[in-house]
GUNU-222555 format. One line per field, with one value per residue (C-alpha): residue number from 1; residue in one letter; x, y, z. Coordinates in pm, whole numbers, plus 32768, in hexadecimal, padded with zeros to 4 digits. Example, Ala and Ser with C-alpha at 12.3 -4.5 7.8 and 13.67 -1.06 7.14 Angstrom:
<nodes>
pos	[1 2]
code	[A S]
east	[84CE 8557]
north	[7E3E 7F96]
up	[830C 82CA]
</nodes>
This chain:
<nodes>
pos	[1 2 3 4 5 6 7 8 9 10 11 12 13 14 15 16 17 18 19 20 21 22 23 24 25 26 27 28 29 30 31 32 33 34 35 36 37 38 39 40 41 42 43 44 45 46 47 48 49 50 51 52 53 54 55 56 57 58 59 60 61 62 63 64 65 66 67 68 69 70 71 72 73 74 75 76 77 78 79 80 81 82 83 84 85 86 87 88 89 90 91 92 93 94 95 96 97 98 99 100 101 102 103 104 105 106 107 108 109 110 111 112 113 114 115 116 117 118 119 120 121 122 123 124 125 126 127 128 129 130 131 132 133 134 135 136 137 138 139 140 141 142 143 144 145 146 147 148 149 150 151 152 153 154 155 156 157 158 159 160 161 162 163 164 165 166 167 168 169 170 171 172 173 174 175 176 177 178 179 180 181 182 183 184 185 186 187 188 189 190 191 192 193 194 195 196 197 198 199 200 201 202 203 204 205 206 207 208 209 210 211 212 213 214 215 216 217 218 219 220 221 222 223 224 225 226 227 228 229 230 231 232 233 234 235 236 237 238 239 240 241 242 243 244 245 246 247 248 249 250 251 252 253 254 255 256 257 258 259 260 261 262 263 264 265 266 267 268 269 270 271 272 273 274 275 276 277 278 279 280 281 282 283 284 285 286 287 288 289 290 291 292 293 294 295 296 297 298 299 300 301]
code	[M F E K I L L P L D G S E L A E M A L P Y A I E L G S R L A S E V T L F H V C G P E H R Q Y Q R M H K I Y L D G L A E T V E R T I K G S Q P E S T E V K V T T R I E A G E P H E N I C S L V E N S N I G L I I M T A A G T S G H R V A M L G S V A D H V C R T V P I P T L L I R P S D A G R V D G K K R L I N R I L L P L D G S D L S K L A I P V A E E L A A R L R V P I T L F Q M A R V V I P Y A D E M G Y N L A V D Y A K L S E D E E I R V R G E M V A L E K E L E E K G L T V T H T V T S G A D A G H E I I E M G K K T G A D L V V M S T H G R S G L G R W V L G S V A E R I L R H G E L P L L L V H A R A D S I S]
east	[DB01 DB82 DBAA DAA0 DAD2 D9F9 DA3C D8FE D96D D8B1 D992 DA00 DB6E DB0E DA63 DBA5 DC6E DC10 DCEF DE35 DD7C DCF4 DE2D DEEC DDFD DDAC DF21 DF75 DE36 DE50 DCCF DC0C DBB4 DA7B DA5D D8DF D81F D6AD D625 D4C6 D3B3 D3F4 D57A D51E D577 D6EA D719 D846 D915 D905 D94D DAAA DABB DAC4 DB90 DC90 DCA7 DCA4 DDD2 DE9B DE24 DEC4 DFE7 E03A DFD2 E0F2 E1C6 E1D5 E1EB E261 E27C E129 DFF3 DF54 DE20 DCC4 DC52 DAF2 DA0E D8B3 D79B D623 D502 D440 D44B D5E1 D587 D4A9 D55F D684 D5DF D537 D695 D723 D5D5 D621 D79D D838 D8F2 D995 DA2A D9B4 DAA2 DA08 DA41 D985 D941 D96F D991 D85B D8DA D9BF D8DE D93C D80C D7A7 D7CA D64F D592 D64D D748 D694 D55E D6AD D719 D5E9 D54C D67B D6D7 D870 D95E D965 DAA3 DA5E DB56 DB40 DBD6 DCF6 DD39 DE17 DF20 DF88 DFC6 E0D0 E232 E1B7 E228 E101 DFDC DF58 E07E DFC1 DE4A DD9A DC5F DBB7 DAA3 D99D D94B D83D D7E7 D7AC D8CF D994 D937 DA40 DB1A DB4E DB40 DC84 DCFF DCE4 DD82 DE86 DEEE DF1A DF97 E08E E090 E037 DEF1 DECD DDA8 DD24 DC04 DB81 DB3E DA17 DA51 D926 D88A D7BF D65F D57B D428 D32F D3D5 D52F D665 D680 D79D D794 D803 D9A9 D989 DB08 DAFE DA0C DACB DBFB DB36 DABE DC29 DC99 DB35 DBA3 DD3E DCFA DBFD DD02 DE32 DD3C DD06 DE79 DEE1 DDFA DE26 DF9A DF73 DF00 E026 DFBB E099 DFE3 DFF2 DED4 DEA1 DD5C DD23 DC41 DB41 D9B5 DA14 DA66 DA57 DB5A DC13 DC3F DC8A DDC8 DE25 DE35 DF40 DFEF DFF8 E076 DF39 DEEB DD71 DC89 DB9C DA5D D8FE D812 D764 D77F D699 D64F D576 D616 D75C D7CD D815 D721 D82C D767 D78D D8EB D907 D887 D945 DAA6 DA35 D9DF DAE4 DC21 DD37 DD37 DC61 DB42 DAE6 D98B D90B D799 D6DC D598 D470 D3E1 D50F D4BE D427]
north	[606F 6017 5E75 5E69 5F37 5F10 5F87 5FB4 5F50 5F61 5EE4 6066 60F5 61F0 615D 6082 61CC 6174 603B 60C7 6173 603B 5F77 6069 60A9 5F35 5EE0 5FA0 5F7C 5E33 5E28 5D38 5DB6 5D60 5DA6 5DC3 5DCD 5DD5 5DA8 5E15 5D4B 5D5A 5CF8 5B9F 5AC9 5B55 5B18 5A1F 5B09 5BEB 5AED 5AAB 5C3E 5C5F 5B21 5BAA 5CFA 5C15 5B90 5CC5 5D49 5C54 5C48 5DA1 5DAB 5C88 5D2B 5E7C 5DF8 5C8A 5C48 5D22 5C4B 5BB0 5C69 5BC5 5C30 5BC8 5BD2 5C14 5C1B 5C81 5CDD 5E16 5F6A 5FC1 60E3 6012 5EBF 5FC5 6029 5F00 5E0C 5F31 5EE0 5D7C 5D58 5E17 5F09 5FE0 60D8 611C 615C 61E4 62B9 63E4 64C4 64B2 65C8 667F 67A1 6877 6821 66E7 661F 64FC 63C2 63A0 6387 6236 632E 6434 6343 6275 63B9 6447 62E8 61F2 6230 61F1 62B5 62D2 634E 63E4 63BF 6491 6447 6554 64FC 63A0 6471 648E 632D 6316 62F1 633E 621D 6250 6328 63B8 643F 6598 65A9 6706 672A 6835 6874 699C 6988 68CB 6775 66ED 6744 66C4 6572 654A 659E 63E0 6392 643A 63F4 6293 62AF 637F 6278 616E 6211 62C8 640C 6552 661B 678C 681F 6933 6A59 6B66 6C84 6D5C 6EC6 6F6C 7055 7163 714D 7285 72B1 73C4 7498 746F 73C4 73B7 748B 745D 7302 72A9 71B2 71A1 7128 701D 6F73 6FCB 6EF8 6DDC 6D92 6D71 6C9E 6BED 6BA6 6B2A 6A21 6982 69B3 68FB 67FE 67CF 6776 669D 65EA 65FB 6566 641D 6408 64BF 6599 66CB 6831 6959 6A40 6B54 6C68 6D92 6D84 6D54 6C36 6AE1 6A3B 6AEC 6B12 69C3 6955 6A5A 69C3 6899 68EF 69A2 68A9 679C 66A6 658A 6562 661F 65A1 664F 661F 6631 675D 682D 691A 69BB 6B0D 6C54 6C7E 6B08 6A53 6980 6862 67B0 68BD 68D5 6767 679F 6903 6816 671B 67D5 68CD 6842 6746 665F 6515 6524 6477 64B0 644C 643A 6521 645F 6558 6468 64EB 662B 6680]
up	[B620 B4B6 B4E2 B39C B23E B140 AFEC AEE7 AD6E AC51 AB46 AAB4 AADD ABA2 ACCB ACC6 AD24 AE5E AE8A AEFD B032 B092 B055 B11B B247 B245 B258 B355 B460 B40B B394 B2D1 B192 B0C1 AF5E AF15 ADC1 ADAD AC71 AC00 AB8F AA1E AA62 AB3F AA1D AA24 AB81 AB58 AA7D AB91 AC7D AB7F ABA1 ACF5 AD42 AC4D AD1E AE6F AE2F ADB4 AF08 AFDD AEFE AEEA B08C B0B6 AFCE B073 B1E2 B1FC B360 B39D B438 B310 B2D1 B247 B0B0 B09E AF55 AF73 AE62 AE81 ADAB ADF7 ADF7 AE3C AF79 B013 B00C B092 B18B B207 B22E B306 B3B3 B3FE B3CB B4A0 B3BD B448 B2F8 B19E B091 AF57 AE19 AE82 AD22 ABC4 AAC9 AA1E A967 AA31 AB59 AC4D AC7C AD53 ACB0 AC71 AE00 AE71 AF2A AF62 AFCE B0B7 B18B B1D4 B289 B307 B460 B43C B37C B219 B174 B012 AF07 ADD6 AC70 ACB9 ADBD ACDA AC83 AE09 AE26 AD00 ADC0 AF01 B01A B107 B0B8 B1EF B2C3 B340 B3B4 B3B6 B49B B48B B56E B5C1 B740 B752 B7EE B6A5 B5CC B74E B691 B5B2 B6B9 B74E B606 B5A2 B6E7 B6A5 B53A B5A2 B6B2 B5D1 B4B4 B58F B4FB B567 B571 B50E B5D7 B4F2 B567 B4D2 B58B B4EC B485 B52A B418 B449 B3DE B36B B3AC B36E B467 B415 B48D B60F B641 B7AA B757 B726 B626 B61D B791 B77D B65D B742 B85C B78A B72E B872 B90E B7BD B808 B95A B907 B82E B8EA B9F3 B8F2 B87A B9D7 BA28 B90F B95B BA92 B9F2 B92A B7F4 B72E B6FF B69C B660 B590 B573 B466 B45E B355 B2BA B1DD B28D B16C B0BE B1EA B21E B0B1 B0FA B244 B188 B0B4 B19E B2D4 B196 B241 B141 B1EA B274 B385 B40B B452 B340 B413 B529 B570 B6A7 B6D4 B5E8 B56B B549 B446 B376 B336 B24E B15B B1AD B16C B018 AF97 B04A AF75 AE36 AE74 AF15 AF0E B009 B034 B13C B237 B2B3 B421 B418 B515 B52D B553 B69B B754 B749 B8AB]
</nodes>
């Protein structure tokens, strides 16, 4: 799944903040790493300069990998430059080159808000059918002094089939990196609904919330056992709440996770999370890199 990693770069320091993650995953997964730059039509005359820039980065990446794991399998680092539109070229390359993972800087600062870098990261996340690891500028400070960047994975689920598409990705990543997984699911609190007739006093909303938490814990225990039987180190945690994004962010802090792996959306009937909006909140307000597994619209039965 992770044999080839694609790292889009635009020549900015912001984009280069994803380099440490490409170096670590390329090294620990023995993946081929491709540094990719797309020139707009107005910059074609600078392609030679862009090639010199990428070749220099490629040498640094190779040297860093060899220095960190001198006895590991040699990792191939390549460069590629194309003319066109970044998001279109990235998607085309993924489709035609057997890329298994994209790593890219996902957001820049705009006033007091965190915004996607133009439309490139947003378009790629919504289009490509492969996992995309999004690194934010605020993640750069977490890199310094850490021997390894990824030591625990947080895997949030909502009980839907679409959210479970992230499980095989987290499973393979944890197995190959030899790191534990923390499973997390929020049991949604059942909130009374008042219509013109007032609250339905015959309904025990506290009991409904309790039953939902029991059901969710049962799911997590079963999944934990299933993954442990595959040789993985797994724990699970369940909270009750109404704001999935907030609960995931807080759980990332409590568990000491270094990476969140989740589906871009997971919707199944009323009361389920809409993980597209949850993922966006985690990207804007969370503190961890986010590995998104795209649930294609045509996969919905």
